[in-house]
SEFIZA-3560 file (N, C-alpha, C; in Angstrom, 3 decimals):
REM SEFIZA-3560
<numar><xx>-146.687</xx><yy>154.725</yy><zz>282.251</zz><atom>N</atom></numar>
<numar><xx>-145.426</xx><yy>154.028</yy><zz>282.431</zz><atom>CA</atom></numar>
<numar><xx>-145.058</xx><yy>153.370</yy><zz>281.100</zz><atom>C</atom></numar>
<numar><xx>-143.796</xx><yy>153.417</yy><zz>280.750</zz><atom>N</atom></numar>
<numar><xx>-143.288</xx><yy>152.864</yy><zz>279.498</zz><atom>CA</atom></numar>
<numar><xx>-142.812</xx><yy>151.430</yy><zz>279.728</zz><atom>C</atom></numar>
<numar><xx>-143.246</xx><yy>150.517</yy><zz>278.871</zz><atom>N</atom></numar>
<numar><xx>-142.786</xx><yy>149.133</yy><zz>278.921</zz><atom>CA</atom></numar>
<numar><xx>-141.535</xx><yy>149.012</yy><zz>278.059</zz><atom>C</atom></numar>
<numar><xx>-140.487</xx><yy>148.395</yy><zz>278.613</zz><atom>N</atom></numar>
<numar><xx>-139.234</xx><yy>148.205</yy><zz>277.882</zz><atom>CA</atom></numar>
<numar><xx>-138.784</xx><yy>146.757</yy><zz>278.008</zz><atom>C</atom></numar>
<numar><xx>-137.862</xx><yy>146.370</yy><zz>277.153</zz><atom>N</atom></numar>
<numar><xx>-137.232</xx><yy>145.060</yy><zz>277.241</zz><atom>CA</atom></numar>
<numar><xx>-135.756</xx><yy>145.278</yy><zz>277.536</zz><atom>C</atom></numar>
<numar><xx>-135.269</xx><yy>144.616</yy><zz>278.555</zz><atom>N</atom></numar>
<numar><xx>-133.870</xx><yy>144.751</yy><zz>278.956</zz><atom>CA</atom></numar>
<numar><xx>-133.268</xx><yy>143.360</yy><zz>279.050</zz><atom>C</atom></numar>
<numar><xx>-132.112</xx><yy>143.171</yy><zz>278.468</zz><atom>N</atom></numar>
<numar><xx>-131.398</xx><yy>141.898</yy><zz>278.580</zz><atom>CA</atom></numar>
<numar><xx>-130.379</xx><yy>141.989</yy><zz>279.711</zz><atom>C</atom></numar>
<numar><xx>-130.489</xx><yy>141.090</yy><zz>280.666</zz><atom>N</atom></numar>
<numar><xx>-129.544</xx><yy>141.034</yy><zz>281.781</zz><atom>CA</atom></numar>
<numar><xx>-129.076</xx><yy>139.590</yy><zz>281.934</zz><atom>C</atom></numar>
<numar><xx>-127.962</xx><yy>139.426</yy><zz>282.616</zz><atom>N</atom></numar>
<numar><xx>-127.454</xx><yy>138.071</yy><zz>282.831</zz><atom>CA</atom></numar>
<numar><xx>-128.364</xx><yy>137.332</yy><zz>283.809</zz><atom>C</atom></numar>
<numar><xx>-128.365</xx><yy>136.028</yy><zz>283.697</zz><atom>N</atom></numar>
<numar><xx>-129.186</xx><yy>135.205</yy><zz>284.595</zz><atom>CA</atom></numar>
<numar><xx>-128.854</xx><yy>135.444</yy><zz>286.062</zz><atom>C</atom></numar>
<numar><xx>-127.555</xx><yy>135.487</yy><zz>286.450</zz><atom>N</atom></numar>
<numar><xx>-127.256</xx><yy>135.708</yy><zz>287.873</zz><atom>CA</atom></numar>
<numar><xx>-127.779</xx><yy>137.047</yy><zz>288.396</zz><atom>C</atom></numar>
<numar><xx>-127.699</xx><yy>138.085</yy><zz>287.595</zz><atom>N</atom></numar>
<numar><xx>-128.192</xx><yy>139.395</yy><zz>288.029</zz><atom>CA</atom></numar>
<numar><xx>-129.703</xx><yy>139.336</yy><zz>288.216</zz><atom>C</atom></numar>
<numar><xx>-130.408</xx><yy>138.746</yy><zz>287.257</zz><atom>N</atom></numar>
<numar><xx>-131.863</xx><yy>138.668</yy><zz>287.361</zz><atom>CA</atom></numar>
<numar><xx>-132.288</xx><yy>137.805</yy><zz>288.549</zz><atom>C</atom></numar>
<numar><xx>-131.592</xx><yy>136.696</yy><zz>288.777</zz><atom>N</atom></numar>
<numar><xx>-131.911</xx><yy>135.827</yy><zz>289.930</zz><atom>CA</atom></numar>
<numar><xx>-131.711</xx><yy>136.587</yy><zz>291.241</zz><atom>C</atom></numar>
<numar><xx>-130.648</xx><yy>137.403</yy><zz>291.304</zz><atom>N</atom></numar>
<numar><xx>-130.401</xx><yy>138.176</yy><zz>292.521</zz><atom>CA</atom></numar>
<numar><xx>-131.552</xx><yy>139.153</yy><zz>292.777</zz><atom>C</atom></numar>
<numar><xx>-132.035</xx><yy>139.806</yy><zz>291.712</zz><atom>N</atom></numar>
<numar><xx>-133.173</xx><yy>140.704</yy><zz>291.872</zz><atom>CA</atom></numar>
<numar><xx>-134.418</xx><yy>139.934</yy><zz>292.297</zz><atom>C</atom></numar>
<numar><xx>-134.654</xx><yy>138.781</yy><zz>291.698</zz><atom>N</atom></numar>
<numar><xx>-135.825</xx><yy>137.982</yy><zz>292.064</zz><atom>CA</atom></numar>
<numar><xx>-135.768</xx><yy>137.554</yy><zz>293.522</zz><atom>C</atom></numar>
<numar><xx>-134.613</xx><yy>137.094</yy><zz>293.952</zz><atom>N</atom></numar>
<numar><xx>-134.459</xx><yy>136.634</yy><zz>295.334</zz><atom>CA</atom></numar>
<numar><xx>-134.664</xx><yy>137.784</yy><zz>296.310</zz><atom>C</atom></numar>
<numar><xx>-134.054</xx><yy>138.921</yy><zz>296.013</zz><atom>N</atom></numar>
<numar><xx>-134.211</xx><yy>140.078</yy><zz>296.904</zz><atom>CA</atom></numar>
<numar><xx>-135.673</xx><yy>140.532</yy><zz>296.933</zz><atom>C</atom></numar>
<numar><xx>-136.328</xx><yy>140.510</yy><zz>295.795</zz><atom>N</atom></numar>
<numar><xx>-137.741</xx><yy>140.899</yy><zz>295.737</zz><atom>CA</atom></numar>
<numar><xx>-138.590</xx><yy>139.980</yy><zz>296.602</zz><atom>C</atom></numar>
<numar><xx>-138.323</xx><yy>138.691</yy><zz>296.523</zz><atom>N</atom></numar>
<numar><xx>-139.073</xx><yy>137.716</yy><zz>297.318</zz><atom>CA</atom></numar>
<numar><xx>-138.886</xx><yy>137.983</yy><zz>298.815</zz><atom>C</atom></numar>
<numar><xx>-137.637</xx><yy>138.248</yy><zz>299.217</zz><atom>N</atom></numar>
<numar><xx>-137.349</xx><yy>138.476</yy><zz>300.648</zz><atom>CA</atom></numar>
<numar><xx>-137.913</xx><yy>139.801</yy><zz>301.152</zz><atom>C</atom></numar>
<numar><xx>-138.064</xx><yy>140.759</yy><zz>300.260</zz><atom>N</atom></numar>
<numar><xx>-138.563</xx><yy>142.063</yy><zz>300.701</zz><atom>CA</atom></numar>
<numar><xx>-140.037</xx><yy>142.272</yy><zz>300.364</zz><atom>C</atom></numar>
<numar><xx>-140.708</xx><yy>141.181</yy><zz>299.925</zz><atom>N</atom></numar>
<numar><xx>-142.143</xx><yy>141.217</yy><zz>299.614</zz><atom>CA</atom></numar>
<numar><xx>-142.475</xx><yy>142.317</yy><zz>298.600</zz><atom>C</atom></numar>
<numar><xx>-141.672</xx><yy>142.372</yy><zz>297.544</zz><atom>N</atom></numar>
<numar><xx>-141.865</xx><yy>143.330</yy><zz>296.460</zz><atom>CA</atom></numar>
<numar><xx>-141.742</xx><yy>142.589</yy><zz>295.142</zz><atom>C</atom></numar>
<numar><xx>-142.052</xx><yy>143.269</yy><zz>294.052</zz><atom>N</atom></numar>
<numar><xx>-141.902</xx><yy>142.631</yy><zz>292.748</zz><atom>CA</atom></numar>
<numar><xx>-140.513</xx><yy>142.926</yy><zz>292.194</zz><atom>C</atom></numar>
<numar><xx>-140.060</xx><yy>142.030</yy><zz>291.326</zz><atom>N</atom></numar>
<numar><xx>-138.771</xx><yy>142.232</yy><zz>290.671</zz><atom>CA</atom></numar>
<numar><xx>-138.804</xx><yy>143.509</yy><zz>289.833</zz><atom>C</atom></numar>
<numar><xx>-139.906</xx><yy>143.734</yy><zz>289.149</zz><atom>N</atom></numar>
<numar><xx>-140.041</xx><yy>144.948</yy><zz>288.330</zz><atom>CA</atom></numar>
<numar><xx>-139.909</xx><yy>146.207</yy><zz>289.172</zz><atom>C</atom></numar>
<numar><xx>-140.492</xx><yy>146.173</yy><zz>290.365</zz><atom>N</atom></numar>
<numar><xx>-140.414</xx><yy>147.327</yy><zz>291.260</zz><atom>CA</atom></numar>
<numar><xx>-138.971</xx><yy>147.613</yy><zz>291.642</zz><atom>C</atom></numar>
<numar><xx>-138.228</xx><yy>146.560</yy><zz>291.961</zz><atom>N</atom></numar>
<numar><xx>-136.818</xx><yy>146.748</yy><zz>292.335</zz><atom>CA</atom></numar>
<numar><xx>-136.000</xx><yy>147.288</yy><zz>291.167</zz><atom>C</atom></numar>
<numar><xx>-136.264</xx><yy>146.793</yy><zz>289.972</zz><atom>N</atom></numar>
<numar><xx>-135.517</xx><yy>147.256</yy><zz>288.804</zz><atom>CA</atom></numar>
<numar><xx>-135.849</xx><yy>148.716</yy><zz>288.506</zz><atom>C</atom></numar>
<numar><xx>-137.128</xx><yy>149.097</yy><zz>288.636</zz><atom>N</atom></numar>
<numar><xx>-137.497</xx><yy>150.507</yy><zz>288.443</zz><atom>CA</atom></numar>
<numar><xx>-136.794</xx><yy>151.383</yy><zz>289.466</zz><atom>C</atom></numar>
<numar><xx>-136.752</xx><yy>150.910</yy><zz>290.710</zz><atom>N</atom></numar>
<numar><xx>-136.081</xx><yy>151.668</yy><zz>291.771</zz><atom>CA</atom></numar>
<numar><xx>-134.585</xx><yy>151.797</yy><zz>291.480</zz><atom>C</atom></numar>
<numar><xx>-133.962</xx><yy>150.723</yy><zz>291.005</zz><atom>N</atom></numar>
<numar><xx>-132.539</xx><yy>150.751</yy><zz>290.680</zz><atom>CA</atom></numar>
<numar><xx>-132.265</xx><yy>151.726</yy><zz>289.535</zz><atom>C</atom></numar>
<numar><xx>-133.165</xx><yy>151.743</yy><zz>288.543</zz><atom>N</atom></numar>
<numar><xx>-132.995</xx><yy>152.665</yy><zz>287.421</zz><atom>CA</atom></numar>
<numar><xx>-133.150</xx><yy>154.117</yy><zz>287.878</zz><atom>C</atom></numar>
<numar><xx>-134.103</xx><yy>154.379</yy><zz>288.765</zz><atom>N</atom></numar>
<numar><xx>-134.300</xx><yy>155.737</yy><zz>289.279</zz><atom>CA</atom></numar>
<numar><xx>-133.088</xx><yy>156.187</yy><zz>290.094</zz><atom>C</atom></numar>
<numar><xx>-132.545</xx><yy>155.277</yy><zz>290.895</zz><atom>N</atom></numar>
<numar><xx>-131.355</xx><yy>155.599</yy><zz>291.689</zz><atom>CA</atom></numar>
<numar><xx>-130.172</xx><yy>155.918</yy><zz>290.779</zz><atom>C</atom></numar>
<numar><xx>-129.979</xx><yy>155.124</yy><zz>289.731</zz><atom>N</atom></numar>
<numar><xx>-128.901</xx><yy>155.381</yy><zz>288.777</zz><atom>CA</atom></numar>
<numar><xx>-129.093</xx><yy>156.739</yy><zz>288.111</zz><atom>C</atom></numar>
<numar><xx>-130.330</xx><yy>157.025</yy><zz>287.708</zz><atom>N</atom></numar>
<numar><xx>-130.616</xx><yy>158.324</yy><zz>287.094</zz><atom>CA</atom></numar>
<numar><xx>-130.261</xx><yy>159.463</yy><zz>288.043</zz><atom>C</atom></numar>
<numar><xx>-130.679</xx><yy>159.348</yy><zz>289.302</zz><atom>N</atom></numar>
<numar><xx>-130.438</xx><yy>160.415</yy><zz>290.266</zz><atom>CA</atom></numar>
<numar><xx>-128.960</xx><yy>160.604</yy><zz>290.567</zz><atom>C</atom></numar>
<numar><xx>-128.200</xx><yy>159.512</yy><zz>290.605</zz><atom>N</atom></numar>
<numar><xx>-126.797</xx><yy>159.600</yy><zz>290.992</zz><atom>CA</atom></numar>
<numar><xx>-125.843</xx><yy>159.806</yy><zz>289.824</zz><atom>C</atom></numar>
<numar><xx>-126.222</xx><yy>159.382</yy><zz>288.629</zz><atom>N</atom></numar>
<numar><xx>-125.266</xx><yy>159.390</yy><zz>287.522</zz><atom>CA</atom></numar>
<numar><xx>-125.686</xx><yy>160.215</yy><zz>286.311</zz><atom>C</atom></numar>
<numar><xx>-126.968</xx><yy>160.409</yy><zz>286.108</zz><atom>N</atom></numar>
<numar><xx>-127.407</xx><yy>161.052</yy><zz>284.874</zz><atom>CA</atom></numar>
<numar><xx>-127.830</xx><yy>162.502</yy><zz>285.089</zz><atom>C</atom></numar>
<numar><xx>-128.604</xx><yy>162.752</yy><zz>286.105</zz><atom>N</atom></numar>
<numar><xx>-129.089</xx><yy>164.117</yy><zz>286.345</zz><atom>CA</atom></numar>
<numar><xx>-127.915</xx><yy>165.055</yy><zz>286.528</zz><atom>C</atom></numar>
<numar><xx>-128.131</xx><yy>166.299</yy><zz>286.111</zz><atom>N</atom></numar>
<numar><xx>-127.046</xx><yy>167.282</yy><zz>286.223</zz><atom>CA</atom></numar>
<numar><xx>-126.672</xx><yy>167.473</yy><zz>287.684</zz><atom>C</atom></numar>
<numar><xx>-125.423</xx><yy>167.677</yy><zz>287.874</zz><atom>N</atom></numar>
<numar><xx>-124.887</xx><yy>167.850</yy><zz>289.230</zz><atom>CA</atom></numar>
<numar><xx>-125.242</xx><yy>169.229</yy><zz>289.757</zz><atom>C</atom></numar>
<numar><xx>-125.326</xx><yy>169.333</yy><zz>291.063</zz><atom>N</atom></numar>
<numar><xx>-125.566</xx><yy>170.623</yy><zz>291.692</zz><atom>CA</atom></numar>
<numar><xx>-124.313</xx><yy>171.478</yy><zz>291.589</zz><atom>C</atom></numar>
<numar><xx>-124.502</xx><yy>172.743</yy><zz>291.616</zz><atom>N</atom></numar>
<numar><xx>-123.387</xx><yy>173.668</yy><zz>291.721</zz><atom>CA</atom></numar>
<numar><xx>-122.860</xx><yy>173.597</yy><zz>293.153</zz><atom>C</atom></numar>
<numar><xx>-121.593</xx><yy>173.848</yy><zz>293.327</zz><atom>N</atom></numar>
<numar><xx>-121.027</xx><yy>173.906</yy><zz>294.683</zz><atom>CA</atom></numar>
<numar><xx>-121.722</xx><yy>174.978</yy><zz>295.508</zz><atom>C</atom></numar>
<numar><xx>-122.220</xx><yy>175.996</yy><zz>294.837</zz><atom>N</atom></numar>
<numar><xx>-122.915</xx><yy>177.078</yy><zz>295.545</zz><atom>CA</atom></numar>
<numar><xx>-124.248</xx><yy>176.611</yy><zz>296.118</zz><atom>C</atom></numar>
<numar><xx>-124.812</xx><yy>175.525</yy><zz>295.590</zz><atom>N</atom></numar>
<numar><xx>-126.081</xx><yy>175.002</yy><zz>296.084</zz><atom>CA</atom></numar>
<numar><xx>-125.918</xx><yy>174.088</yy><zz>297.293</zz><atom>C</atom></numar>
<numar><xx>-124.707</xx><yy>173.622</yy><zz>297.544</zz><atom>N</atom></numar>
<numar><xx>-124.467</xx><yy>172.691</yy><zz>298.650</zz><atom>CA</atom></numar>
<numar><xx>-124.437</xx><yy>173.428</yy><zz>299.977</zz><atom>C</atom></numar>
<numar><xx>-124.967</xx><yy>172.785</yy><zz>300.995</zz><atom>N</atom></numar>
<numar><xx>-124.957</xx><yy>173.345</yy><zz>302.334</zz><atom>CA</atom></numar>
<numar><xx>-123.633</xx><yy>173.009</yy><zz>303.028</zz><atom>C</atom></numar>
<numar><xx>-123.084</xx><yy>173.930</yy><zz>303.814</zz><atom>N</atom></numar>
<numar><xx>-121.847</xx><yy>173.623</yy><zz>304.541</zz><atom>CA</atom></numar>
<numar><xx>-122.088</xx><yy>172.518</yy><zz>305.557</zz><atom>C</atom></numar>
<numar><xx>-121.040</xx><yy>171.773</yy><zz>305.855</zz><atom>N</atom></numar>
<numar><xx>-121.175</xx><yy>170.731</yy><zz>306.864</zz><atom>CA</atom></numar>
<numar><xx>-119.961</xx><yy>170.765</yy><zz>307.778</zz><atom>C</atom></numar>
<numar><xx>-120.154</xx><yy>170.357</yy><zz>308.994</zz><atom>N</atom></numar>
<numar><xx>-119.082</xx><yy>170.340</yy><zz>309.975</zz><atom>CA</atom></numar>
<numar><xx>-118.233</xx><yy>169.081</yy><zz>309.779</zz><atom>C</atom></numar>
<numar><xx>-116.940</xx><yy>169.256</yy><zz>309.760</zz><atom>N</atom></numar>
<numar><xx>-116.028</xx><yy>168.120</yy><zz>309.637</zz><atom>CA</atom></numar>
<numar><xx>-115.185</xx><yy>167.948</yy><zz>310.894</zz><atom>C</atom></numar>
<numar><xx>-115.621</xx><yy>168.566</yy><zz>311.960</zz><atom>N</atom></numar>
<numar><xx>-114.907</xx><yy>168.423</yy><zz>313.216</zz><atom>CA</atom></numar>
<numar><xx>-114.275</xx><yy>169.728</yy><zz>313.652</zz><atom>C</atom></numar>
<numar><xx>-113.445</xx><yy>169.633</yy><zz>314.658</zz><atom>N</atom></numar>
<numar><xx>-112.836</xx><yy>170.846</yy><zz>315.212</zz><atom>CA</atom></numar>
<numar><xx>-111.680</xx><yy>171.330</yy><zz>314.337</zz><atom>C</atom></numar>
<numar><xx>-111.361</xx><yy>172.586</yy><zz>314.490</zz><atom>N</atom></numar>
<numar><xx>-110.238</xx><yy>173.187</yy><zz>313.773</zz><atom>CA</atom></numar>
<numar><xx>-108.959</xx><yy>172.679</yy><zz>314.407</zz><atom>C</atom></numar>
<numar><xx>-108.058</xx><yy>172.141</yy><zz>313.595</zz><atom>N</atom></numar>
<numar><xx>-106.803</xx><yy>171.610</yy><zz>314.123</zz><atom>CA</atom></numar>
<numar><xx>-105.816</xx><yy>172.721</yy><zz>314.447</zz><atom>C</atom></numar>
<numar><xx>-105.778</xx><yy>173.713</yy><zz>313.578</zz><atom>N</atom></numar>
<numar><xx>-104.862</xx><yy>174.839</yy><zz>313.766</zz><atom>CA</atom></numar>
<numar><xx>-105.436</xx><yy>176.028</yy><zz>313.021</zz><atom>C</atom></numar>
<numar><xx>-105.592</xx><yy>177.170</yy><zz>313.664</zz><atom>N</atom></numar>
<numar><xx>-106.133</xx><yy>178.341</yy><zz>312.969</zz><atom>CA</atom></numar>
<numar><xx>-105.194</xx><yy>178.770</yy><zz>311.830</zz><atom>C</atom></numar>
<numar><xx>-105.781</xx><yy>179.294</yy><zz>310.759</zz><atom>N</atom></numar>
<numar><xx>-104.988</xx><yy>179.797</yy><zz>309.642</zz><atom>CA</atom></numar>
<numar><xx>-104.348</xx><yy>181.122</yy><zz>310.003</zz><atom>C</atom></numar>
<numar><xx>-103.120</xx><yy>181.298</yy><zz>309.550</zz><atom>N</atom></numar>
<numar><xx>-102.463</xx><yy>182.599</yy><zz>309.705</zz><atom>CA</atom></numar>
<numar><xx>-102.480</xx><yy>183.291</yy><zz>308.346</zz><atom>C</atom></numar>
<numar><xx>-102.116</xx><yy>184.555</yy><zz>308.323</zz><atom>N</atom></numar>
<numar><xx>-102.161</xx><yy>185.339</yy><zz>307.091</zz><atom>CA</atom></numar>
<numar><xx>-101.206</xx><yy>184.791</yy><zz>306.031</zz><atom>C</atom></numar>
<numar><xx>-100.134</xx><yy>184.129</yy><zz>306.447</zz><atom>N</atom></numar>
<numar><xx>-99.161</xx><yy>183.643</yy><zz>305.467</zz><atom>CA</atom></numar>
<numar><xx>-99.296</xx><yy>182.145</yy><zz>305.156</zz><atom>C</atom></numar>
<numar><xx>-100.387</xx><yy>181.522</yy><zz>305.588</zz><atom>N</atom></numar>
<numar><xx>-100.610</xx><yy>180.108</yy><zz>305.245</zz><atom>CA</atom></numar>
<numar><xx>-100.861</xx><yy>179.949</yy><zz>303.747</zz><atom>C</atom></numar>
<numar><xx>-100.228</xx><yy>178.945</yy><zz>303.156</zz><atom>N</atom></numar>
<numar><xx>-100.426</xx><yy>178.637</yy><zz>301.743</zz><atom>CA</atom></numar>
<numar><xx>-101.145</xx><yy>177.295</yy><zz>301.670</zz><atom>C</atom></numar>
<numar><xx>-102.462</xx><yy>177.333</yy><zz>301.485</zz><atom>N</atom></numar>
<numar><xx>-103.245</xx><yy>176.105</yy><zz>301.510</zz><atom>CA</atom></numar>
<numar><xx>-102.911</xx><yy>175.175</yy><zz>300.353</zz><atom>C</atom></numar>
<numar><xx>-102.621</xx><yy>175.726</yy><zz>299.185</zz><atom>N</atom></numar>
<numar><xx>-102.293</xx><yy>174.883</yy><zz>298.042</zz><atom>CA</atom></numar>
<numar><xx>-101.023</xx><yy>174.086</yy><zz>298.328</zz><atom>C</atom></numar>
<numar><xx>-100.006</xx><yy>174.725</yy><zz>298.845</zz><atom>N</atom></numar>
<numar><xx>-98.765</xx><yy>174.017</yy><zz>299.165</zz><atom>CA</atom></numar>
<numar><xx>-99.020</xx><yy>172.938</yy><zz>300.216</zz><atom>C</atom></numar>
<numar><xx>-99.870</xx><yy>173.243</yy><zz>301.181</zz><atom>N</atom></numar>
<numar><xx>-100.175</xx><yy>172.275</yy><zz>302.224</zz><atom>CA</atom></numar>
<numar><xx>-100.905</xx><yy>171.068</yy><zz>301.652</zz><atom>C</atom></numar>
<numar><xx>-101.841</xx><yy>171.287</yy><zz>300.728</zz><atom>N</atom></numar>
<numar><xx>-102.570</xx><yy>170.181</yy><zz>300.114</zz><atom>CA</atom></numar>
<numar><xx>-101.637</xx><yy>169.339</yy><zz>299.254</zz><atom>C</atom></numar>
<numar><xx>-100.746</xx><yy>169.981</yy><zz>298.531</zz><atom>N</atom></numar>
<numar><xx>-99.814</xx><yy>169.243</yy><zz>297.701</zz><atom>CA</atom></numar>
<numar><xx>-98.844</xx><yy>168.432</yy><zz>298.539</zz><atom>C</atom></numar>
<numar><xx>-98.394</xx><yy>168.972</yy><zz>299.674</zz><atom>N</atom></numar>
<numar><xx>-97.504</xx><yy>168.235</yy><zz>300.561</zz><atom>CA</atom></numar>
<numar><xx>-98.216</xx><yy>167.017</yy><zz>301.157</zz><atom>C</atom></numar>
<numar><xx>-99.494</xx><yy>167.130</yy><zz>301.446</zz><atom>N</atom></numar>
<numar><xx>-100.256</xx><yy>166.027</yy><zz>302.027</zz><atom>CA</atom></numar>
<numar><xx>-100.417</xx><yy>164.886</yy><zz>301.054</zz><atom>C</atom></numar>
<numar><xx>-100.371</xx><yy>165.168</yy><zz>299.736</zz><atom>N</atom></numar>
<numar><xx>-100.507</xx><yy>164.125</yy><zz>298.735</zz><atom>CA</atom></numar>
<numar><xx>-99.171</xx><yy>163.530</yy><zz>298.353</zz><atom>C</atom></numar>
<numar><xx>-98.096</xx><yy>164.027</yy><zz>298.933</zz><atom>N</atom></numar>
<numar><xx>-96.774</xx><yy>163.456</yy><zz>298.653</zz><atom>CA</atom></numar>
<numar><xx>-96.126</xx><yy>163.959</yy><zz>297.388</zz><atom>C</atom></numar>
<numar><xx>-96.564</xx><yy>165.122</yy><zz>296.894</zz><atom>N</atom></numar>
<numar><xx>-95.940</xx><yy>165.688</yy><zz>295.700</zz><atom>CA</atom></numar>
<numar><xx>-95.072</xx><yy>166.864</yy><zz>296.045</zz><atom>C</atom></numar>
//
């Protein structure tokens, strides 16, 4: 594990200390967890859309016909 020095504001550090105390963990542990979460959500490369699994968003409101123009429908929904 790499030791680093990080400067944070007093209120932010106090919030981490308080949360650590209430959750019976160390402040360092919470900060490491926060850094890992940031890495996973913001730094690591994003998945390709092809890697994502389909998900259900509810029932079909209206079946598509051969002459439906989805782009026009999306643009109309945004008010353009």
